[in-house]
VMD Tcl script that builds the backbone (N, CA, C; Angstrom):
set m [mol new atoms 543]
animate dup $m
set s [atomselect $m all]
$s set {name element resname resid chain x y z} {
  {N N MET 1 A -50.080 3.276 16.552}
  {CA C MET 1 A -49.341 4.006 15.415}
  {C C MET 1 A -48.707 5.172 15.926}
  {N N VAL 2 A -47.440 5.498 15.364}
  {CA C VAL 2 A -46.645 6.690 15.626}
  {C C VAL 2 A -46.374 7.403 14.396}
  {N N LYS 3 A -46.363 8.672 14.537}
  {CA C LYS 3 A -46.146 9.433 13.342}
  {C C LYS 3 A -44.742 9.983 13.440}
  {N N ILE 4 A -43.995 9.994 12.457}
  {CA C ILE 4 A -42.719 10.367 12.504}
  {C C ILE 4 A -42.434 11.530 11.454}
  {N N HIS 5 A -41.653 12.636 11.894}
  {CA C HIS 5 A -41.330 13.644 11.039}
  {C C HIS 5 A -40.014 13.467 10.482}
  {N N LEU 6 A -39.786 13.653 9.187}
  {CA C LEU 6 A -38.475 13.735 8.660}
  {C C LEU 6 A -38.233 14.885 8.027}
  {N N MET 7 A -37.280 15.697 8.561}
  {CA C MET 7 A -37.078 17.022 8.196}
  {C C MET 7 A -35.711 17.365 7.901}
  {N N THR 8 A -35.381 18.348 6.967}
  {CA C THR 8 A -34.185 18.923 6.697}
  {C C THR 8 A -33.997 20.230 7.362}
  {N N LEU 9 A -32.953 20.339 8.338}
  {CA C LEU 9 A -32.844 21.536 8.955}
  {C C LEU 9 A -31.707 22.421 8.299}
  {N N VAL 10 A -31.882 23.711 8.369}
  {CA C VAL 10 A -30.892 24.612 7.864}
  {C C VAL 10 A -29.856 24.751 8.851}
  {N N GLY 11 A -28.474 24.503 8.351}
  {CA C GLY 11 A -27.421 24.465 9.209}
  {C C GLY 11 A -27.180 23.342 10.118}
  {N N ARG 12 A -27.970 22.250 9.971}
  {CA C ARG 12 A -27.800 21.088 10.791}
  {C C ARG 12 A -27.484 19.918 10.003}
  {N N ARG 13 A -27.750 18.655 10.465}
  {CA C ARG 13 A -27.679 17.518 9.768}
  {C C ARG 13 A -28.520 17.416 8.634}
  {N N PRO 14 A -28.112 16.806 7.549}
  {CA C PRO 14 A -29.081 16.755 6.348}
  {C C PRO 14 A -30.567 16.150 6.839}
  {N N TRP 15 A -30.418 15.090 7.557}
  {CA C TRP 15 A -31.836 14.482 7.920}
  {C C TRP 15 A -31.896 14.400 9.358}
  {N N ASP 16 A -32.890 14.907 9.951}
  {CA C ASP 16 A -33.146 14.610 11.368}
  {C C ASP 16 A -34.559 13.927 11.634}
  {N N LEU 17 A -34.510 12.859 12.303}
  {CA C LEU 17 A -35.684 12.044 12.499}
  {C C LEU 17 A -36.301 12.402 13.889}
  {N N THR 18 A -37.623 12.840 13.760}
  {CA C THR 18 A -38.233 13.192 15.033}
  {C C THR 18 A -39.498 12.422 15.278}
  {N N VAL 19 A -39.831 11.927 16.385}
  {CA C VAL 19 A -40.973 11.141 16.653}
  {C C VAL 19 A -41.950 12.177 17.280}
  {N N VAL 20 A -43.270 12.289 16.651}
  {CA C VAL 20 A -44.306 13.108 17.253}
  {C C VAL 20 A -45.508 12.370 17.437}
  {N N GLU 21 A -46.171 12.655 18.565}
  {CA C GLU 21 A -47.136 11.695 19.094}
  {C C GLU 21 A -48.459 11.822 18.035}
  {N N ASP 22 A -49.197 12.845 17.886}
  {CA C ASP 22 A -50.288 12.963 17.164}
  {C C ASP 22 A -50.447 14.322 16.507}
  {N N LEU 23 A -50.322 14.338 15.154}
  {CA C LEU 23 A -50.476 15.581 14.536}
  {C C LEU 23 A -51.771 15.952 13.930}
  {N N GLY 24 A -52.716 14.966 14.007}
  {CA C GLY 24 A -54.171 15.244 13.535}
  {C C GLY 24 A -53.967 15.277 11.956}
  {N N ASN 25 A -55.029 15.964 11.436}
  {CA C ASN 25 A -54.885 16.099 9.959}
  {C C ASN 25 A -54.431 17.346 9.336}
  {N N GLN 26 A -53.861 18.386 10.282}
  {CA C GLN 26 A -53.396 19.468 9.876}
  {C C GLN 26 A -51.988 19.253 9.465}
  {N N PRO 27 A -51.550 20.014 8.349}
  {CA C PRO 27 A -50.149 19.841 7.988}
  {C C PRO 27 A -49.335 20.640 8.955}
  {N N PRO 28 A -48.049 20.044 9.209}
  {CA C PRO 28 A -47.289 20.662 10.276}
  {C C PRO 28 A -46.850 22.187 9.862}
  {N N GLY 29 A -46.867 22.922 10.725}
  {CA C GLY 29 A -46.554 24.377 10.520}
  {C C GLY 29 A -44.958 24.436 10.440}
  {N N ARG 30 A -44.602 25.606 9.775}
  {CA C ARG 30 A -43.188 25.892 9.610}
  {C C ARG 30 A -42.616 26.583 10.831}
  {N N SER 31 A -41.558 25.893 11.326}
  {CA C SER 31 A -41.053 26.642 12.548}
  {C C SER 31 A -39.726 27.159 12.101}
  {N N LYS 32 A -39.089 28.034 13.008}
  {CA C LYS 32 A -37.963 28.824 12.563}
  {C C LYS 32 A -36.722 27.774 12.140}
  {N N GLY 33 A -36.124 28.108 11.123}
  {CA C GLY 33 A -35.089 27.257 10.747}
  {C C GLY 33 A -35.378 26.065 9.954}
  {N N VAL 34 A -36.575 25.673 9.786}
  {CA C VAL 34 A -36.946 24.454 9.066}
  {C C VAL 34 A -37.149 24.737 7.660}
  {N N ALA 35 A -36.447 24.198 6.719}
  {CA C ALA 35 A -36.449 24.457 5.218}
  {C C ALA 35 A -37.471 23.433 4.598}
  {N N PHE 36 A -37.662 22.107 5.212}
  {CA C PHE 36 A -38.429 21.178 4.421}
  {C C PHE 36 A -39.010 20.317 5.452}
  {N N ARG 37 A -40.229 19.861 5.462}
  {CA C ARG 37 A -40.742 18.901 6.380}
  {C C ARG 37 A -41.668 17.870 5.670}
  {N N GLN 38 A -41.555 16.581 6.010}
  {CA C GLN 38 A -42.376 15.593 5.265}
  {C C GLN 38 A -42.789 14.708 6.292}
  {N N THR 39 A -44.202 14.248 6.547}
  {CA C THR 39 A -44.687 13.463 7.454}
  {C C THR 39 A -44.877 12.104 6.776}
  {N N PHE 40 A -44.614 10.987 7.486}
  {CA C PHE 40 A -45.090 9.743 7.071}
  {C C PHE 40 A -45.431 8.755 8.278}
  {N N SER 41 A -46.150 7.820 8.215}
  {CA C SER 41 A -46.529 6.988 9.243}
  {C C SER 41 A -45.805 5.704 9.196}
  {N N TYR 42 A -45.483 5.262 10.351}
  {CA C TYR 42 A -44.694 3.977 10.596}
  {C C TYR 42 A -45.230 3.379 11.977}
  {N N SER 43 A -45.628 2.123 11.929}
  {CA C SER 43 A -46.105 1.429 13.203}
  {C C SER 43 A -45.177 0.323 13.453}
  {N N TRP 44 A -44.980 0.035 14.623}
  {CA C TRP 44 A -44.301 -1.227 15.075}
  {C C TRP 44 A -44.947 -1.714 16.349}
  {N N GLU 45 A -44.763 -3.028 16.531}
  {CA C GLU 45 A -45.455 -3.719 17.676}
  {C C GLU 45 A -44.461 -3.459 18.950}
  {N N GLU 46 A -44.994 -3.406 20.093}
  {CA C GLU 46 A -44.211 -3.165 21.388}
  {C C GLU 46 A -43.181 -4.379 21.408}
  {N N GLY 47 A -41.927 -3.979 21.707}
  {CA C GLY 47 A -40.930 -4.968 21.813}
  {C C GLY 47 A -40.163 -5.181 20.502}
  {N N ASN 48 A -40.651 -4.759 19.444}
  {CA C ASN 48 A -40.065 -4.985 18.090}
  {C C ASN 48 A -39.665 -3.711 17.573}
  {N N ARG 49 A -39.238 -2.773 18.233}
  {CA C ARG 49 A -38.809 -1.612 17.831}
  {C C ARG 49 A -37.475 -1.468 17.252}
  {N N PRO 50 A -37.191 -0.602 16.321}
  {CA C PRO 50 A -35.899 -0.596 15.685}
  {C C PRO 50 A -34.758 -0.430 16.631}
  {N N MET 51 A -33.641 -1.025 16.374}
  {CA C MET 51 A -32.545 -0.971 17.467}
  {C C MET 51 A -31.324 -0.365 16.799}
  {N N GLY 52 A -30.421 0.078 17.514}
  {CA C GLY 52 A -29.161 0.579 17.088}
  {C C GLY 52 A -28.305 -0.612 16.435}
  {N N MET 53 A -26.975 -0.295 16.269}
  {CA C MET 53 A -26.175 -1.354 15.676}
  {C C MET 53 A -26.052 -2.525 16.643}
  {N N SER 54 A -25.863 -3.758 16.153}
  {CA C SER 54 A -25.672 -4.891 16.851}
  {C C SER 54 A -24.252 -4.891 17.262}
  {N N GLU 55 A -24.000 -5.794 18.397}
  {CA C GLU 55 A -22.718 -5.869 19.023}
  {C C GLU 55 A -21.683 -6.338 17.818}
  {N N GLU 56 A -22.269 -7.254 17.045}
  {CA C GLU 56 A -21.262 -7.920 15.879}
  {C C GLU 56 A -20.958 -6.880 14.976}
  {N N HIS 57 A -21.889 -5.867 14.636}
  {CA C HIS 57 A -21.570 -4.861 13.668}
  {C C HIS 57 A -20.498 -3.912 14.286}
  {N N LYS 58 A -20.724 -3.490 15.514}
  {CA C LYS 58 A -19.756 -2.715 16.286}
  {C C LYS 58 A -18.314 -3.234 16.261}
  {N N GLN 59 A -18.341 -4.725 16.490}
  {CA C GLN 59 A -16.990 -5.223 16.483}
  {C C GLN 59 A -16.233 -5.224 15.090}
  {N N ALA 60 A -17.189 -5.482 14.005}
  {CA C ALA 60 A -16.657 -5.379 12.699}
  {C C ALA 60 A -16.130 -4.041 12.323}
  {N N ILE 61 A -16.751 -3.068 12.767}
  {CA C ILE 61 A -16.354 -1.523 12.573}
  {C C ILE 61 A -15.025 -1.435 13.260}
  {N N ALA 62 A -14.977 -1.845 14.552}
  {CA C ALA 62 A -13.651 -1.707 15.334}
  {C C ALA 62 A -12.480 -2.563 14.636}
  {N N ARG 63 A -12.707 -3.714 14.114}
  {CA C ARG 63 A -11.740 -4.406 13.374}
  {C C ARG 63 A -11.315 -3.748 12.140}
  {N N GLY 64 A -12.158 -3.158 11.532}
  {CA C GLY 64 A -11.959 -2.349 10.360}
  {C C GLY 64 A -11.042 -1.253 10.592}
  {N N ARG 65 A -11.332 -0.542 11.746}
  {CA C ARG 65 A -10.418 0.524 12.035}
  {C C ARG 65 A -9.035 0.177 12.393}
  {N N VAL 66 A -8.905 -0.895 13.128}
  {CA C VAL 66 A -7.568 -1.414 13.640}
  {C C VAL 66 A -6.797 -1.804 12.326}
  {N N GLU 67 A -7.434 -2.551 11.358}
  {CA C GLU 67 A -6.696 -2.918 10.206}
  {C C GLU 67 A -6.285 -1.710 9.443}
  {N N ALA 68 A -7.274 -0.745 9.214}
  {CA C ALA 68 A -6.820 0.375 8.445}
  {C C ALA 68 A -5.712 1.287 9.091}
  {N N ARG 69 A -5.648 1.312 10.368}
  {CA C ARG 69 A -4.619 1.981 11.045}
  {C C ARG 69 A -3.269 1.376 10.910}
  {N N ALA 70 A -3.371 0.108 11.028}
  {CA C ALA 70 A -1.962 -0.597 10.857}
  {C C ALA 70 A -1.492 -0.584 9.407}
  {N N VAL 71 A -2.247 -0.483 8.366}
  {CA C VAL 71 A -2.023 -0.414 6.988}
  {C C VAL 71 A -1.438 0.866 6.780}
  {N N LYS 72 A -2.162 1.840 7.263}
  {CA C LYS 72 A -1.822 3.318 7.031}
  {C C LYS 72 A -0.424 3.626 7.663}
  {N N ASP 73 A -0.246 3.242 9.019}
  {CA C ASP 73 A 0.941 3.395 9.704}
  {C C ASP 73 A 2.235 2.844 8.917}
  {N N TYR 74 A 2.064 1.615 8.399}
  {CA C TYR 74 A 3.026 1.034 7.741}
  {C C TYR 74 A 3.327 1.624 6.450}
  {N N LEU 75 A 2.309 2.169 5.591}
  {CA C LEU 75 A 2.732 2.658 4.411}
  {C C LEU 75 A 3.163 4.121 4.408}
  {N N GLU 76 A 2.821 4.859 5.537}
  {CA C GLU 76 A 3.507 6.137 5.859}
  {C C GLU 76 A 4.977 5.941 6.198}
  {N N ALA 77 A 5.259 5.003 7.084}
  {CA C ALA 77 A 6.543 4.692 7.472}
  {C C ALA 77 A 7.436 4.224 6.218}
  {N N LEU 78 A 6.965 3.444 5.393}
  {CA C LEU 78 A 7.449 2.986 4.199}
  {C C LEU 78 A 7.865 4.142 3.215}
  {N N GLY 79 A 6.943 5.134 3.156}
  {CA C GLY 79 A 7.196 6.265 2.457}
  {C C GLY 79 A 8.266 7.106 2.861}
  {N N HIS 80 A 8.564 7.178 4.075}
  {CA C HIS 80 A 9.528 7.939 4.730}
  {C C HIS 80 A 11.036 7.342 4.824}
  {N N ARG 81 A 10.952 6.071 4.546}
  {CA C ARG 81 A 12.259 5.330 4.648}
  {C C ARG 81 A 13.112 5.870 3.378}
  {N N ARG 82 A 14.416 5.868 3.650}
  {CA C ARG 82 A 15.305 6.205 2.656}
  {C C ARG 82 A 16.092 5.111 2.087}
  {N N ARG 83 A 16.618 5.085 0.936}
  {CA C ARG 83 A 17.432 4.023 0.378}
  {C C ARG 83 A 18.813 4.103 0.966}
  {N N GLY 84 A 19.508 2.993 1.013}
  {CA C GLY 84 A 20.979 3.050 1.396}
  {C C GLY 84 A 20.895 2.470 2.851}
  {N N ARG 85 A 22.065 2.709 3.554}
  {CA C ARG 85 A 22.285 2.164 4.867}
  {C C ARG 85 A 21.442 2.848 5.815}
  {N N PRO 86 A 20.781 2.082 6.679}
  {CA C PRO 86 A 19.817 2.803 7.776}
  {C C PRO 86 A 20.598 3.581 8.736}
  {N N VAL 87 A 20.133 4.580 9.069}
  {CA C VAL 87 A 20.911 5.636 10.072}
  {C C VAL 87 A 20.242 5.016 11.497}
  {N N ASN 88 A 21.116 4.799 12.405}
  {CA C ASN 88 A 20.778 4.307 13.720}
  {C C ASN 88 A 21.203 5.374 14.777}
  {N N ARG 89 A 20.758 5.234 15.947}
  {CA C ARG 89 A 21.126 6.115 17.041}
  {C C ARG 89 A 22.594 6.110 17.362}
  {N N GLU 90 A 23.203 4.926 17.366}
  {CA C GLU 90 A 24.644 4.794 17.698}
  {C C GLU 90 A 25.419 5.667 16.754}
  {N N THR 91 A 25.260 5.475 15.408}
  {CA C THR 91 A 25.972 6.144 14.433}
  {C C THR 91 A 25.761 7.760 14.512}
  {N N LEU 92 A 24.610 8.131 14.784}
  {CA C LEU 92 A 24.467 9.591 14.970}
  {C C LEU 92 A 25.189 10.156 16.246}
  {N N GLN 93 A 25.120 9.395 17.181}
  {CA C GLN 93 A 25.728 9.909 18.451}
  {C C GLN 93 A 27.260 9.840 18.248}
  {N N GLN 94 A 27.922 8.881 17.521}
  {CA C GLN 94 A 29.359 8.970 17.158}
  {C C GLN 94 A 29.757 10.143 16.258}
  {N N ARG 95 A 28.809 10.496 15.232}
  {CA C ARG 95 A 28.991 11.683 14.587}
  {C C ARG 95 A 28.954 12.988 15.431}
  {N N LEU 96 A 27.983 12.972 16.303}
  {CA C LEU 96 A 27.871 14.158 17.148}
  {C C LEU 96 A 29.007 14.380 17.960}
  {N N THR 97 A 29.469 13.281 18.628}
  {CA C THR 97 A 30.636 13.398 19.445}
  {C C THR 97 A 31.916 13.897 18.639}
  {N N GLY 98 A 32.089 13.371 17.364}
  {CA C GLY 98 A 33.167 13.791 16.513}
  {C C GLY 98 A 33.158 15.325 16.154}
  {N N ILE 99 A 31.927 15.796 15.944}
  {CA C ILE 99 A 31.798 17.209 15.633}
  {C C ILE 99 A 32.009 18.062 16.813}
  {N N THR 100 A 31.597 17.607 17.888}
  {CA C THR 100 A 31.819 18.351 19.153}
  {C C THR 100 A 33.331 18.477 19.502}
  {N N GLY 101 A 34.062 17.550 19.230}
  {CA C GLY 101 A 35.504 17.478 19.386}
  {C C GLY 101 A 36.222 18.492 18.391}
  {N N GLN 102 A 35.717 18.456 17.217}
  {CA C GLN 102 A 36.314 19.236 16.321}
  {C C GLN 102 A 36.004 20.757 16.566}
  {N N LEU 103 A 34.797 21.026 17.148}
  {CA C LEU 103 A 34.479 22.364 17.413}
  {C C LEU 103 A 35.371 22.867 18.549}
  {N N GLU 104 A 35.807 22.164 19.547}
  {CA C GLU 104 A 36.776 22.526 20.528}
  {C C GLU 104 A 38.086 23.043 19.953}
  {N N THR 105 A 38.522 22.451 18.951}
  {CA C THR 105 A 39.824 22.624 18.489}
  {C C THR 105 A 39.878 23.475 17.167}
  {N N GLU 106 A 38.774 23.746 16.616}
  {CA C GLU 106 A 38.832 24.582 15.343}
  {C C GLU 106 A 39.221 26.024 15.488}
  {N N PRO 107 A 40.118 26.573 14.772}
  {CA C PRO 107 A 40.572 27.890 14.819}
  {C C PRO 107 A 39.797 28.893 13.968}
  {N N ASP 108 A 39.363 28.337 12.846}
  {CA C ASP 108 A 38.747 29.225 11.813}
  {C C ASP 108 A 37.232 29.387 12.141}
  {N N PRO 109 A 36.971 30.698 12.304}
  {CA C PRO 109 A 35.455 31.039 12.724}
  {C C PRO 109 A 34.443 30.645 11.826}
  {N N MET 110 A 34.863 30.676 10.475}
  {CA C MET 110 A 33.759 30.277 9.455}
  {C C MET 110 A 33.506 28.660 9.502}
  {N N ARG 111 A 34.599 27.992 9.787}
  {CA C ARG 111 A 34.325 26.565 9.820}
  {C C ARG 111 A 33.529 26.216 11.182}
  {N N ARG 112 A 33.870 27.076 12.226}
  {CA C ARG 112 A 33.207 26.760 13.543}
  {C C ARG 112 A 31.563 27.014 13.388}
  {N N VAL 113 A 31.262 27.999 12.550}
  {CA C VAL 113 A 29.803 28.204 12.367}
  {C C VAL 113 A 29.273 27.093 11.581}
  {N N GLU 114 A 29.974 26.294 10.582}
  {CA C GLU 114 A 29.573 25.230 9.854}
  {C C GLU 114 A 29.395 24.077 10.766}
  {N N LEU 115 A 30.290 23.843 11.687}
  {CA C LEU 115 A 30.263 22.815 12.669}
  {C C LEU 115 A 29.250 23.004 13.536}
  {N N VAL 116 A 28.905 24.230 14.022}
  {CA C VAL 116 A 27.880 24.467 14.990}
  {C C VAL 116 A 26.367 23.933 14.347}
  {N N GLN 117 A 26.318 24.376 12.954}
  {CA C GLN 117 A 25.167 24.111 12.263}
  {C C GLN 117 A 25.074 22.636 12.110}
  {N N ALA 118 A 26.002 21.869 11.904}
  {CA C ALA 118 A 26.047 20.419 11.581}
  {C C ALA 118 A 25.772 19.752 12.907}
  {N N ARG 119 A 26.209 20.335 14.040}
  {CA C ARG 119 A 25.944 19.741 15.447}
  {C C ARG 119 A 24.199 19.972 15.541}
  {N N ILE 120 A 23.816 21.091 15.313}
  {CA C ILE 120 A 22.377 21.234 15.480}
  {C C ILE 120 A 21.502 20.377 14.628}
  {N N ASP 121 A 21.892 20.260 13.399}
  {CA C ASP 121 A 21.256 19.267 12.463}
  {C C ASP 121 A 21.163 17.876 13.010}
  {N N LEU 122 A 22.437 17.423 13.507}
  {CA C LEU 122 A 22.454 16.056 14.100}
  {C C LEU 122 A 21.703 15.931 15.234}
  {N N GLU 123 A 21.621 16.779 16.160}
  {CA C GLU 123 A 20.773 16.745 17.365}
  {C C GLU 123 A 19.186 16.676 16.972}
  {N N ASP 124 A 18.879 17.425 15.964}
  {CA C ASP 124 A 17.538 17.211 15.468}
  {C C ASP 124 A 17.239 15.994 14.840}
  {N N HIS 125 A 18.186 15.419 14.076}
  {CA C HIS 125 A 18.048 14.086 13.370}
  {C C HIS 125 A 18.030 12.898 14.506}
  {N N LEU 126 A 18.824 13.157 15.534}
  {CA C LEU 126 A 18.774 12.203 16.680}
  {C C LEU 126 A 17.494 12.115 17.339}
  {N N ALA 127 A 16.952 13.431 17.631}
  {CA C ALA 127 A 15.539 13.416 18.217}
  {C C ALA 127 A 14.506 12.743 17.319}
  {N N ALA 128 A 14.603 13.022 16.045}
  {CA C ALA 128 A 13.686 12.284 15.170}
  {C C ALA 128 A 13.746 10.780 15.048}
  {N N VAL 129 A 14.944 10.315 15.084}
  {CA C VAL 129 A 15.129 8.919 15.039}
  {C C VAL 129 A 14.562 8.345 16.385}
  {N N THR 130 A 14.840 8.915 17.432}
  {CA C THR 130 A 14.346 8.509 18.785}
  {C C THR 130 A 12.851 8.417 18.831}
  {N N ALA 131 A 12.166 9.457 18.208}
  {CA C ALA 131 A 10.612 9.597 18.131}
  {C C ALA 131 A 10.038 8.632 17.149}
  {N N GLU 132 A 10.810 8.065 16.139}
  {CA C GLU 132 A 10.155 7.234 15.152}
  {C C GLU 132 A 9.862 5.921 15.788}
  {N N PRO 133 A 8.777 5.314 15.169}
  {CA C PRO 133 A 8.227 4.033 15.742}
  {C C PRO 133 A 9.140 3.006 15.056}
  {N N ASP 134 A 9.238 1.906 15.748}
  {CA C ASP 134 A 10.076 0.804 15.270}
  {C C ASP 134 A 9.464 0.289 13.914}
  {N N PHE 135 A 10.219 0.324 12.932}
  {CA C PHE 135 A 9.661 -0.143 11.503}
  {C C PHE 135 A 9.176 -1.677 11.587}
  {N N ALA 136 A 10.002 -2.435 12.420}
  {CA C ALA 136 A 9.820 -3.887 12.428}
  {C C ALA 136 A 8.431 -4.108 13.130}
  {N N ASP 137 A 8.076 -3.382 14.147}
  {CA C ASP 137 A 6.688 -3.450 14.758}
  {C C ASP 137 A 5.608 -3.050 13.880}
  {N N LEU 138 A 5.853 -1.983 13.111}
  {CA C LEU 138 A 4.847 -1.528 12.020}
  {C C LEU 138 A 4.679 -2.642 10.946}
  {N N GLU 139 A 5.721 -3.247 10.462}
  {CA C GLU 139 A 5.694 -4.377 9.542}
  {C C GLU 139 A 4.891 -5.571 10.028}
  {N N ARG 140 A 5.224 -5.901 11.310}
  {CA C ARG 140 A 4.619 -6.994 12.026}
  {C C ARG 140 A 2.952 -6.762 12.005}
  {N N GLU 141 A 2.577 -5.602 12.366}
  {CA C GLU 141 A 1.138 -5.362 12.380}
  {C C GLU 141 A 0.483 -5.165 10.964}
  {N N PHE 142 A 1.259 -4.800 10.078}
  {CA C PHE 142 A 0.890 -4.719 8.706}
  {C C PHE 142 A 0.512 -6.254 8.241}
  {N N VAL 143 A 1.559 -6.998 8.540}
  {CA C VAL 143 A 1.409 -8.497 8.030}
  {C C VAL 143 A 0.189 -9.027 8.576}
  {N N LYS 144 A 0.003 -8.703 9.824}
  {CA C LYS 144 A -1.183 -9.333 10.536}
  {C C LYS 144 A -2.534 -8.794 10.038}
  {N N HIS 145 A -2.663 -7.703 9.602}
  {CA C HIS 145 A -3.955 -7.021 9.263}
  {C C HIS 145 A -4.172 -6.880 7.744}
  {N N VAL 146 A -3.180 -6.901 6.984}
  {CA C VAL 146 A -3.400 -6.543 5.481}
  {C C VAL 146 A -4.199 -7.548 4.619}
  {N N LYS 147 A -4.116 -8.771 5.026}
  {CA C LYS 147 A -4.808 -9.667 4.337}
  {C C LYS 147 A -6.378 -9.439 4.297}
  {N N PRO 148 A -7.037 -9.465 5.559}
  {CA C PRO 148 A -8.449 -9.171 5.593}
  {C C PRO 148 A -8.719 -7.747 5.103}
  {N N TYR 149 A -7.826 -6.802 5.249}
  {CA C TYR 149 A -8.034 -5.448 4.685}
  {C C TYR 149 A -8.115 -5.501 3.220}
  {N N SER 150 A -7.178 -6.269 2.612}
  {CA C SER 150 A -7.008 -6.448 1.095}
  {C C SER 150 A -8.318 -7.077 0.611}
  {N N GLU 151 A -8.781 -8.082 1.225}
  {CA C GLU 151 A -9.989 -8.875 0.756}
  {C C GLU 151 A -11.201 -7.932 0.900}
  {N N ARG 152 A -11.299 -7.319 1.942}
  {CA C ARG 152 A -12.525 -6.298 2.053}
  {C C ARG 152 A -12.516 -5.142 1.141}
  {N N LYS 153 A -11.248 -4.622 0.739}
  {CA C LYS 153 A -11.229 -3.478 -0.213}
  {C C LYS 153 A -10.942 -3.944 -1.535}
  {N N SER 154 A -10.723 -5.150 -1.809}
  {CA C SER 154 A -10.455 -5.735 -3.133}
  {C C SER 154 A -9.213 -5.085 -3.816}
  {N N ILE 155 A -8.098 -5.143 -2.871}
  {CA C ILE 155 A -6.790 -4.592 -3.211}
  {C C ILE 155 A -5.839 -5.841 -3.808}
  {N N SER 156 A -5.235 -5.719 -4.912}
  {CA C SER 156 A -4.596 -6.881 -5.481}
  {C C SER 156 A -3.099 -6.687 -5.053}
  {N N TYR 157 A -2.542 -7.826 -5.284}
  {CA C TYR 157 A -0.973 -7.905 -5.043}
  {C C TYR 157 A -0.232 -6.840 -5.764}
  {N N SER 158 A -0.693 -6.682 -6.933}
  {CA C SER 158 A 0.013 -5.590 -7.945}
  {C C SER 158 A 0.029 -4.211 -7.366}
  {N N ALA 159 A -1.246 -3.884 -6.830}
  {CA C ALA 159 A -1.448 -2.635 -6.258}
  {C C ALA 159 A -0.525 -2.344 -5.071}
  {N N TRP 160 A -0.454 -3.369 -4.227}
  {CA C TRP 160 A 0.567 -3.251 -3.056}
  {C C TRP 160 A 1.889 -3.182 -3.574}
  {N N ARG 161 A 2.435 -3.862 -4.557}
  {CA C ARG 161 A 3.811 -3.744 -5.039}
  {C C ARG 161 A 3.983 -2.370 -5.575}
  {N N GLU 162 A 3.061 -1.763 -6.262}
  {CA C GLU 162 A 3.194 -0.531 -6.942}
  {C C GLU 162 A 3.351 0.639 -5.872}
  {N N VAL 163 A 2.752 0.531 -4.804}
  {CA C VAL 163 A 3.055 1.558 -3.608}
  {C C VAL 163 A 4.250 1.285 -2.955}
  {N N GLY 164 A 5.024 0.194 -3.198}
  {CA C GLY 164 A 6.232 -0.047 -2.499}
  {C C GLY 164 A 6.343 -1.150 -1.665}
  {N N VAL 165 A 5.330 -1.924 -1.274}
  {CA C VAL 165 A 5.331 -2.843 -0.243}
  {C C VAL 165 A 6.251 -4.040 -0.865}
  {N N PRO 166 A 7.262 -4.448 -0.093}
  {CA C PRO 166 A 8.170 -5.561 -0.652}
  {C C PRO 166 A 7.431 -6.836 -0.799}
  {N N ALA 167 A 7.835 -7.579 -1.762}
  {CA C ALA 167 A 7.222 -8.871 -2.093}
  {C C ALA 167 A 7.305 -9.793 -0.794}
  {N N LYS 168 A 8.367 -9.851 -0.129}
  {CA C LYS 168 A 8.458 -10.652 1.003}
  {C C LYS 168 A 7.551 -10.422 2.165}
  {N N THR 169 A 7.163 -9.103 2.315}
  {CA C THR 169 A 6.158 -8.884 3.311}
  {C C THR 169 A 4.799 -9.295 2.741}
  {N N LEU 170 A 4.472 -9.066 1.506}
  {CA C LEU 170 A 3.238 -9.609 1.110}
  {C C LEU 170 A 3.127 -10.979 1.193}
  {N N LYS 171 A 4.172 -11.852 0.915}
  {CA C LYS 171 A 4.165 -13.291 1.022}
  {C C LYS 171 A 3.987 -13.656 2.427}
  {N N ALA 172 A 4.669 -12.904 3.348}
  {CA C ALA 172 A 4.525 -13.249 4.882}
  {C C ALA 172 A 3.102 -12.990 5.327}
  {N N ALA 173 A 2.456 -12.028 4.735}
  {CA C ALA 173 A 0.956 -11.925 4.991}
  {C C ALA 173 A 0.011 -12.771 4.326}
  {N N GLY 174 A 0.420 -13.497 3.359}
  {CA C GLY 174 A -0.404 -14.543 2.798}
  {C C GLY 174 A -1.073 -13.972 1.438}
  {N N ILE 175 A -0.574 -12.927 0.922}
  {CA C ILE 175 A -1.266 -12.394 -0.215}
  {C C ILE 175 A -0.428 -12.879 -1.372}
  {N N ARG 176 A -1.146 -13.619 -2.199}
  {CA C ARG 176 A -0.479 -14.313 -3.448}
  {C C ARG 176 A -0.251 -13.228 -4.596}
  {N N GLU 177 A 0.719 -13.522 -5.427}
  {CA C GLU 177 A 0.939 -12.713 -6.617}
  {C C GLU 177 A -0.076 -13.087 -7.653}
  {N N THR 178 A -0.644 -12.121 -8.120}
  {CA C THR 178 A -1.722 -12.295 -9.308}
  {C C THR 178 A -1.128 -11.885 -10.540}
  {N N ARG 179 A -1.572 -12.590 -11.659}
  {CA C ARG 179 A -1.069 -12.138 -12.976}
  {C C ARG 179 A -2.057 -11.203 -13.582}
  {N N ARG 180 A -1.471 -10.174 -14.274}
  {CA C ARG 180 A -2.283 -9.261 -15.166}
  {C C ARG 180 A -2.464 -9.899 -16.580}
  {N N ARG 181 A -3.617 -9.665 -17.002}
  {CA C ARG 181 A -3.719 -10.125 -18.416}
  {C C ARG 181 A -4.043 -9.023 -19.313}
}
mol reanalyze $m
mol bondsrecalc $m
mol representation Tube
mol addrep $m
């Protein structure tokens, strides 16, 4: 028979489990920092001790994290996309070259300041476009992971559509349209 103390520590985790060999019949004394202490008995046979998480449980947790990360990354990228023609690296580079050419020939100092600021803004935008992940890759990962994520979290087709996920993406993921009544 093993006695176990279940205690709440001030400034620590809410419950801390401590195995104690033999306390006898005396109630445990209060030690510094202990707010509450409760003793109960638990016995187990040798070789039948409580274990940590099973390997299957660890794999399920890892799968859930991968699915959640893919869904979150896609939704964040979807929220940052702008309507209209997509801006690509080549277009920004051409605009930057044009502004640099104008800067060299511009006689008006006020206009030169505006062109310098436009050049700085384009360089920043170009750096941001270069640093952004490829949306097609994010969408591919989303399609791969959204169905099990939706089933586990009970998220409907309508909810995905309301946050802006395109119907063709949901169809590719195998999430069917549901009717509201």
